[in-house]
C-alpha positions in Angstrom: 86.5 56.2 119.1 84.3 58.4 116.9 81.3 56.0 117.4 81.6 56.2 121.1 81.7 60.0 121.0 78.6 60.1 118.8 76.8 57.7 121.2 77.8 60.0 124.1 76.5 63.1 122.3 73.2 61.4 121.5 72.8 60.3 125.2 73.5 63.8 126.4 71.1 65.3 123.8 68.3 62.9 124.8 69.0 63.6 128.4 68.7 67.3 127.8 65.4 66.8 126.0 64.1 64.7 128.9 65.1 67.4 131.4 63.3 70.2 129.4 60.2 68.0 129.1 60.2 67.1 132.8 60.8 70.8 133.7 57.8 71.9 131.6 55.5 69.3 133.3 56.6 70.5 136.7 56.2 74.1 135.7 52.7 73.5 134.4 51.9 71.7 137.6 53.1 74.7 139.7 50.9 77.0 137.6 47.9 74.8 138.1 48.5 74.7 141.9 48.8 78.5 141.9 45.5 78.8 140.0 43.7 76.5 142.4 44.9 78.4 145.5 43.7 81.7 144.0 40.1 80.4 143.7 
């Protein structure tokens, strides 16, 4: 029981890191698009 809970927490933790990482990439992409449009 405890092992399954730990595995679930690790999966959620890794999932959260992936979401933050992907959001940062998308955000940087939006900033680059905005800079290109300003030129």
